[in-house]
Every structure is written in structure tokens, then in C-alpha cells.
ZAMARGU-4260 file (C-alpha; in steps of 0.2 Angstrom, whole numbers, plus 5000, padded with zeros to 4 digits):
<rodrens>
0) 5251/5276/4742 | 5253/5291/4750 | 5245/5295/4769 | 5234/5309/4770 | 5229/5320/4785
5) 5211/5326/4786 | 5215/5344/4786 | 5223/5341/4766 | 5207/5328/4764 | 5195/5343/4771
10) 5205/5357/4758 | 5208/5346/4743 | 5188/5343/4743 | 5187/5364/4745 | 5196/5363/4730
15) 5186/5357/4718 | 5169/5361/4727 | 5171/5374/4737 | 5151/5382/4737 | 5142/5364/4743
20) 5136/5365/4761 | 5147/5354/4772 | 5139/5356/4786 | 5120/5362/4794 | 5115/5365/4812
25) 5098/5373/4813 | 5102/5391/4803 | 5121/5391/4802 | 5125/5381/4785 | 5143/5382/4781
30) 5151/5376/4765 | 5168/5367/4763 | 5175/5384/4757 | 5171/5391/4771 | 5176/5378/4784
35) 5193/5378/4776 | 5196/5396/4778 | 5189/5395/4794 | 5201/5382/4801 | 5216/5389/4793
40) 5213/5405/4802 | 5209/5397/4819 | 5225/5384/4816 | 5235/5399/4811 | 5229/5409/4830
45) 5235/5392/4840 | 5251/5391/4830 | 5255/5412/4834 | 5251/5407/4851 | 5264/5393/4853
50) 5252/5379/4852 | 5258/5362/4840 | 5271/5349/4842 | 5285/5347/4851 | 5291/5332/4849
55) 5288/5320/4835 | 5283/5302/4834 | 5297/5294/4829 | 5306/5299/4847 | 5290/5294/4857
60) 5283/5277/4863 | 5264/5273/4859 | 5257/5281/4875 | 5267/5297/4874 | 5261/5313/4867
65) 5273/5326/4862 | 5259/5339/4855 | 5249/5349/4865 | 5231/5345/4869 | 5215/5354/4867
70) 5199/5350/4877 | 5183/5352/4866 | 5169/5355/4877 | 5156/5356/4864 | 5138/5351/4856
75) 5138/5347/4838 | 5138/5364/4831 | 5154/5369/4823 | 5163/5352/4830 | 5168/5346/4814
80) 5176/5364/4812 | 5186/5364/4829 | 5193/5348/4827 | 5199/5349/4809 | 5207/5367/4816
85) 5217/5357/4828 | 5224/5345/4817 | 5231/5358/4805 | 5239/5367/4819 | 5247/5351/4824
90) 5236/5350/4841 | 5226/5336/4849 | 5210/5338/4850 | 5202/5329/4864 | 5183/5325/4867
95) 5176/5330/4883 | 5159/5324/4888 | 5149/5339/4892 | 5136/5327/4902 | 5149/5324/4916
100) 5149/5334/4931 | 5163/5348/4934 | 5171/5335/4947 | 5173/5322/4934 | 5178/5336/4920
105) 5191/5340/4932 | 5196/5323/4936 | 5198/5321/4915 | 5208/5337/4913 | 5220/5332/4928
110) 5223/5318/4917 | 5226/5322/4900 | 5232/5342/4905 | 5224/5352/4891 | 5235/5367/4888
115) 5219/5376/4881 | 5199/5372/4880 | 5187/5376/4866 | 5168/5376/4874 | 5152/5384/4870
120) 5147/5396/4881 | 5133/5389/4891 | 5145/5373/4893 | 5158/5387/4901 | 5145/5393/4912
125) 5142/5376/4921 | 5161/5373/4920 | 5167/5389/4927 | 5175/5382/4940 | 5185/5369/4932
130) 5191/5380/4919 | 5202/5392/4928 | 5221/5390/4926 | 5220/5382/4907 | 5232/5393/4898
135) 5218/5397/4883 | 5201/5398/4883 | 5189/5399/4865 | 5171/5402/4868 | 5161/5398/4854
140) 5143/5407/4853 | 5129/5396/4855 | 5116/5409/4858 | 5116/5408/4877 | 5116/5424/4888
145) 5127/5420/4899 | 5143/5429/4899 | 5160/5427/4893 | 5172/5418/4908 | 5187/5428/4911
150) 5199/5429/4900 | 5191/5418/4887 | 5193/5423/4867 | 5178/5422/4858 | 5178/5412/4843
155) 5176/5427/4831 | 5190/5436/4838 | 5199/5423/4837 | 5198/5419/4817 | 5201/5439/4816
160) 5214/5439/4826 | 5223/5426/4818 | 5239/5428/4805 | 5236/5426/4787 | 5249/5415/4785
165) 5260/5402/4798 | 5269/5389/4791 | 5264/5374/4798 | 5265/5358/4791 | 5256/5344/4797
170) 5261/5326/4798 | 5249/5309/4796 | 5258/5305/4813 | 5251/5318/4824 | 5237/5314/4834
175) 5217/5313/4839 | 5212/5308/4858 | 5200/5299/4861 | 5194/5297/4877 | 5183/5281/4881
180) 5165/5282/4889 | 5171/5276/4906 | 5154/5265/4909 | 5162/5255/4919 | 5179/5264/4924
185) 5189/5280/4924 | 5190/5285/4905 | 5205/5283/4895 | 5216/5293/4883 | 5216/5283/4866
190) 5230/5290/4857 | 5226/5288/4836 | 5238/5294/4822 | 5225/5303/4812 | 5230/5295/4796
195) 5228/5278/4803 | 5208/5286/4810 | 5204/5292/4794 | 5205/5274/4783 | 5198/5262/4799
200) 5186/5274/4804 | 5182/5289/4792 | 5180/5278/4776 | 5196/5284/4768 | 5210/5279/4759
205) 5226/5282/4755 | 5228/5292/4739 | 5241/5291/4728 | 5235/5309/4721 | 5223/5324/4727
210) 5215/5319/4708 | 5208/5304/4719 | 5200/5314/4732 | 5192/5328/4718 | 5186/5312/4708
215) 5178/5303/4724 | 5168/5320/4727 | 5162/5325/4711 | 5143/5314/4716 | 5132/5321/4729
220) 5122/5312/4738 | 5109/5314/4750 | 5113/5322/4767 | 5118/5313/4781 | 5109/5315/4798
225) 5121/5316/4814 | 5109/5315/4827 | 5122/5307/4839 | 5133/5319/4849 | 5149/5321/4839
230) 5159/5322/4855 | 5158/5303/4854 | 5169/5294/4844 | 5153/5284/4833 | 5145/5298/4829
235) 5162/5309/4824 | 5169/5295/4814 | 5150/5295/4805 | 5150/5315/4802 | 5167/5313/4798
240) 5164/5299/4784 | 5151/5310/4776 | 5162/5326/4779 | 5178/5321/4771 | 5169/5311/4756
245) 5162/5328/4751 | 5144/5326/4756 | 5134/5336/4766 | 5131/5332/4787 | 5116/5339/4795
250) 5119/5340/4814 | 5110/5337/4824 | 5107/5351/4840 | 5113/5342/4856 | 5111/5357/4866
255) 5092/5352/4869 | 5084/5338/4877 | 5081/5325/4865 | 5066/5328/4855 | 5061/5314/4843
260) 5048/5324/4833 | 5063/5340/4829 | 5072/5324/4825 | 5058/5317/4812 | 5056/5335/4807
265) 5075/5340/4801 | 5076/5324/4791 | 5061/5327/4784 | 5066/5347/4782 | 5084/5341/4774
270) 5079/5325/4763 | 5092/5318/4771 | 5097/5297/4765 | 5107/5293/4781 | 5102/5294/4798
275) 5112/5287/4813 | 5109/5287/4831 | 5114/5281/4848 | 5105/5263/4850 | 5089/5260/4861
280) 5090/5277/4870 | 5086/5285/4851 | 5077/5271/4843 | 5062/5269/4855 | 5058/5287/4857
285) 5059/5288/4837 | 5047/5273/4836 | 5034/5281/4847 | 5035/5298/4836 | 5032/5287/4820
290) 5018/5279/4828 | 5011/5296/4833 | 5012/5306/4819 | 5015/5306/4799 | 5032/5310/4789
295) 5038/5311/4774 | 5052/5302/4774 | 5057/5295/4757 | 5073/5301/4755 | 5079/5288/4770
300) 5087/5273/4763 | 5096/5268/4778 | 5098/5271/4797 | 5113/5267/4806 | 5113/5265/4824
305) 5130/5259/4836 | 5136/5264/4852 | 5128/5256/4862 | 5114/5242/4857 | 5096/5242/4848
310) 5084/5230/4854 | 5075/5218/4840 | 5056/5224/4846 | 5066/5242/4842 | 5072/5239/4824
315) 5059/5230/4818 | 5046/5245/4823 | 5059/5256/4815 | 5057/5242/4797 | 5037/5242/4798
320) 5038/5260/4798 | 5051/5264/4784 | 5048/5249/4775 | 5063/5255/4760 | 5075/5258/4773
325) 5091/5245/4777 | 5096/5246/4797 | 5114/5245/4799 | 5121/5241/4816 | 5138/5247/4819
330) 5151/5239/4830 | 5166/5244/4836 | 5174/5253/4850 | 5185/5268/4855 | 5202/5258/4854
335) 5196/5248/4837 | 5188/5258/4826 | 5174/5254/4815 | 5176/5237/4817 | 5159/5227/4807
340) 5142/5231/4801 | 5126/5220/4799 | 5111/5225/4789 | 5092/5220/4791 | 5079/5226/4780
345) 5059/5221/4784 | 5058/5203/4784 | 5079/5200/4786 | 5086/5200/4802 | 5107/5199/4804
350) 5112/5194/4822 | 5130/5196/4818 | 5145/5207/4808 | 5153/5207/4795 | 5170/5211/4798
355) 5182/5226/4793 | 5198/5226/4787 | 5209/5218/4799 | 5196/5212/4810 | 5198/5195/4821
360) 5194/5185/4836 | 5208/5180/4845 | 5210/5164/4857 | 5205/5165/4876 | 5223/5161/4880
365) 5229/5174/4868 | 5241/5160/4858 | 5232/5161/4843 | 5218/5168/4830 | 5205/5157/4828
370) 5196/5150/4813 | 5179/5152/4806 | 5166/5140/4814 | 5177/5136/4829 | 5168/5133/4844
375) 5176/5144/4856 | 5173/5162/4863 | 5187/5173/4862 | 5192/5192/4860 | 5187/5204/4848
380) 5202/5211/4841 | 5209/5221/4826 | 5226/5223/4816 | 5232/5233/4804 | 5226/5252/4806
385) 5224/5254/4825 | 5228/5264/4839 | 5244/5267/4847 | 5241/5267/4863 | 5233/5275/4879
390) 5240/5292/4884 | 5251/5290/4898 | 5248/5272/4902 | 5261/5260/4897 | 5255/5246/4906
395) 5237/5248/4902 | 5245/5250/4880 | 5254/5232/4884 | 5240/5223/4891 | 5228/5232/4877
400) 5240/5233/4861 | 5253/5216/4862 | 5260/5206/4849 | 5252/5189/4844 | 5262/5179/4833
405) 5273/5195/4829 | 5257/5205/4824 | 5252/5221/4834 | 5232/5219/4837 | 5222/5228/4847
410) 5211/5218/4863 | 5193/5225/4863 | 5188/5219/4878 | 5174/5210/4872 | 5172/5194/4869
415) 5164/5185/4851 | 5165/5169/4841 | 5168/5166/4822 | 5153/5160/4813 | 5156/5146/4799
420) 5154/5160/4788 | 5168/5173/4794 | 5156/5182/4804 | 5158/5190/4821 | 5146/5185/4835
425) 5148/5196/4848 | 5142/5189/4867 | 5148/5206/4876 | 5159/5216/4887 | 5169/5203/4898
430) 5170/5215/4911 | 5151/5215/4913 | 5149/5195/4912 | 5144/5188/4927 | 5151/5172/4934
435) 5134/5165/4944 | 5139/5147/4949 | 5154/5142/4938 | 5141/5148/4923 | 5144/5164/4913
440) 5131/5177/4910 | 5134/5190/4896 | 5122/5204/4901 | 5120/5211/4887 | 5110/5193/4880
445) 5099/5197/4895 | 5095/5213/4893 | 5089/5210/4873 | 5075/5196/4878 | 5069/5209/4893
450) 5069/5224/4882 | 5059/5213/4868 | 5045/5212/4882 | 5031/5224/4874 | 5029/5231/4894
455) 5046/5236/4895 | 5052/5252/4889 | 5072/5249/4895 | 5081/5236/4906 | 5100/5235/4911
460) 5106/5218/4920 | 5122/5217/4932 | 5131/5205/4943 | 5130/5207/4963 | 5139/5197/4973
465) 5131/5182/4983 | 5134/5170/4995 | 5128/5156/4985 | 5130/5160/4968 | 5146/5171/4968
470) 5137/5182/4959 | 5120/5184/4956 | 5111/5190/4941 | 5101/5206/4944 | 5090/5218/4932
475) 5083/5232/4933 | 5068/5236/4922 | 5058/5252/4919 | 5040/5247/4912 | 5029/5258/4901
480) 5016/5269/4910 | 5002/5260/4916 | 5011/5242/4912 | 5005/5228/4930 | 5020/5216/4923
485) 5029/5211/4937 | 5043/5198/4942 | 5034/5182/4937 | 5030/5187/4920 | 5046/5193/4918
490) 5056/5178/4926 | 5043/5168/4913 | 5049/5179/4897 | 5065/5175/4902 | 5064/5157/4904
495) 5057/5154/4889 | 5071/5162/4880 | 5087/5160/4891 | 5096/5145/4900 | 5088/5144/4916
500) 5105/5152/4926 | 5104/5168/4916 | 5088/5172/4922 | 5086/5186/4935 | 5087/5180/4953
505) 5079/5199/4956 | 5071/5212/4948 | 5071/5229/4952 | 5058/5240/4946 | 5065/5259/4943
510) 5057/5274/4934 | 5069/5277/4920 | 5087/5268/4919 | 5099/5278/4918 | 5112/5281/4902
515) 5127/5288/4899 | 5129/5305/4886 | 5131/5291/4874 | 5116/5280/4876 | 5127/5264/4885
520) 5117/5260/4902 | 5126/5266/4918 | 5130/5251/4926 | 5139/5260/4939 | 5122/5267/4946
525) 5115/5250/4942 | 5127/5242/4951 | 5124/5253/4966 | 5106/5252/4964 | 5105/5233/4967
530) 5118/5234/4982 | 5106/5244/4992 | 5092/5234/4988 | 5091/5217/4998 | 5090/5201/4987
535) 5071/5194/4993 | 5067/5186/4976 | 5079/5171/4974 | 5078/5155/4968 | 5089/5140/4967
</rodrens>
């Protein structure tokens, strides 16, 4: 079986269905042939300017990168094209969170050292002070009236200037860098071989011949709708799973404030079959809009959610509104790829995940892999198609990608157990576990209970230093407008579902729980807010 580059898969699809629409974003519709041509021209332009691979993979350690890096500071429009163009040029595309401040982007650039940046024009204006000193700036027209940055090359000019043919031979070893979300610390650059990412997270395979790809894409299903930002791994993997299977992908306009009405109107207009989003940050507003309005979503057969949790209240509400839909909860991380899925339907809820290939749970002491039904909480791990390491960080690579029984694994940092049926029961991120009085509390479990309360729109739970307990559990809660629920009612809600030590010692009411661009709670903000408040509601 032969490994494939993403660009070669795209070109193979364009050979057999050239006029099929590949991506839709507003008024822009691109066919597979147009995208294949656009990516070829931009790859040639990059190569003609000296961008590419300078040291081959077999000369490098797992944390090293021998290729030039190009940062993508972009919304969803044309994002897949820029990723593919970089890969065709043997350049490493690097995702950048456009919700970061200029200071945070400057710190990220100091770490990843991009030689070039491709950006949407409005984002260029936002980060103008960060971009000077970058060798190559390519701006993508986003309809804004803002001027070009000094020295920047408009994308259309780069495409026109690209030589017709440049001798480039991409390798399956060429890298994609995925910068982690930085939920609890500074982002790290995860180095994936593109062939591994294709198989592990993009519904790909090692194909014997191009005929396998041609046969795979003959059937055109209903379009997929990537509502989530492609700058995050979950969104990128969803979009590319569709694109590299020959399906049409509708891309949400992430340059605007999230509007659930626009999302549902788009799903209705484009007759989408699968819609993907990021947890409660999207599910809650969509449920509220379904409560208000009526939409013809008869073509919709599945909603995928991942990257952040979706509480049971919102899951059930979605399935009540859309009783013929399957709700797919995905689990994974930048380091592991797509690890597993749980399928839920109206009247049937699954709390565990079915592993994808290579999924395992490692014993707490890293000594062995757990067997189904063992009464131990270990670490989520994966073997096989996994990343090479963290960019420029040998120590972190050794910790996260060790060998166990002679098998190289990635350890995600999430705690979990294996049920008797072999499914994965997830407990939560180890870095977010609160040790209170010697008892461990997984904050996601408490958050799930709070978010299920009828008056709670969102909640985040953290640990705060305590003289008595070492750490104490604190909840930051946002209530629906007009709700008068107080701490006692929320304490009773938690006590009815959780052990006493898991019940928050204090409830802090906030107008809105801050979340990162990927939908995950901003735990750093939450901890700062909790530290500024003296605990007055503790109980023994």
C-alpha cells in the first residue's frame, strides 16, 4: 500500500470530477479543478521564491523541521486551498488563532519562526504591528476596504506571477504543524507527517493505485457544512475528510460574529447532510434559534460536535428539534488526531466513545495498557499514525511520545478508563483535575451537571488554592436572563448528582463565561477571576 500526499489526492479527484463543487463560502464556489489549479500556481510561486524543504525527514529528529513554515492567519474562506498549496510547495502550513491578541501572535511567531504569512486583509490590519520582518506576506481579499500592508502581495497577483511549471516533488513525510489551543498554557506546534494525518484524521487510506481514489469519489452525497473554524484541528479535519473524499464542503463565514440564524439558513439553502460544530458555544445558540424559528432541514442526517463538550441538555434539545438526525460526539486532540466517536439518537444516549484504530488507555504509571473492564483510571493513548513530536522541544516530545513495551505512543493528557465492552469512558484533562482534600475532581463532570440546570446557560469549574483543602472547587456560572437561581439551588443540584467533595465550595455568577476561539473554556481567565474573589461560601 502506498502513502499519499494531500495534494496528490486532490489532483486525483480533480481528474475524475473536475467540475464538481469542492467548497462553498458565501458567493464563492470553487470546483475541484479550480482548486487544483489555484494550489498548483501558488505552490509554484512559493517554490520560485525559494520556499520548500531544505533537509529531508530521514536527517531529522522528531521535534525538528527541515522545511520552511508559512503561517495561515485566516478565516475559513480559501483556507483549504492555502493548506494544499503549501503542501504542494513542500512548505509547512501552520494554523494561527485569529482571536489571539497581537502580543500572543508575536509570541507564537517567535516560536514557530514563519518565513511567510498568508492572511485575510482585515486580519492583516489587526496584526499589522506583528507582521513586519516576515519575508513574504500574501494577502487574501476578504471584501474589506482596508489597504494592503506595505510589501504584501495580493493572492491574485501571486497566482498570476507563479511560473507555469516548477519541478516540485512533495513527500508523504512533509509536515503539517498544528498549534495547540493553549487552553492551560502556551501553544505547542505538533508535527504531523501529512500521510499520517490523512489516514488518522481525514478519512484517508494508503491507496495501491489512483483508481482507488477515482472509485471512492464517484458517489456525491449531500454537502458537509463546516461551521467551526478551520484554524482549529477539529474543523480542518472535518473539512478535509469531506474534500479528500470528493464531497462538497460548505464553509461558515467565520469573519462575522457567530449567528445561529445564518447558520441554519445556510444549512437549509445548501441542503447539507452533515453539519459540524464546536460544543456548547455553538449548540446552545443553535438550539435557541430552533426554538424561535422554523427551518427545512430534511436533508440533514447528522450533526458532529467536537473540540469542546456539548452538555446533555443541548444534545437532547437538538434531537427533539431534529428527531431523524444522529448526533456524533467526536473526541480527539491536536496530538492524537480523531480518537473516537459516540453516536446518539433521539431516545438513545451514549456516554462513551468507540475507539478508532490505535486507541488505547495506558495505566497510570505508564507500565502497561489497560484491558477492558479494569477498574483503573489511566491515560488516553494512541499508537500507529501519530505525530512525530513537538516542534523545537525535545523534552516535551520525549514526555508525550514515549515508548511503552517497545511501542511508540502519544499520551494525550486526558484521563479515562476502558469499559467492559471496550469503549472509552473519558474523565477529563489531567491538568484540570482538582485535588481537594486528597480527592480528585474532574472539572468537566461538575460542569456537565451545572450546564444541565434549566437556568444555567454556561458554566466553568476550576480549582483554587485553599488552606484547608489544598484546593477547593469553584464554579463560575452564567444564568439565563431573568433567572434568580442562587448558590443554594446550584449546590443542591450538584449534591443530587455528585459526591459531596465534588460540589463547588463557591459559585461566582458572571454575565458570560469566556471561551477561546475553539469553543473551549478559557480556564486561565476563570482562575484569575476566582483568585480575585475571597471564598465566603465554603462548607466543610
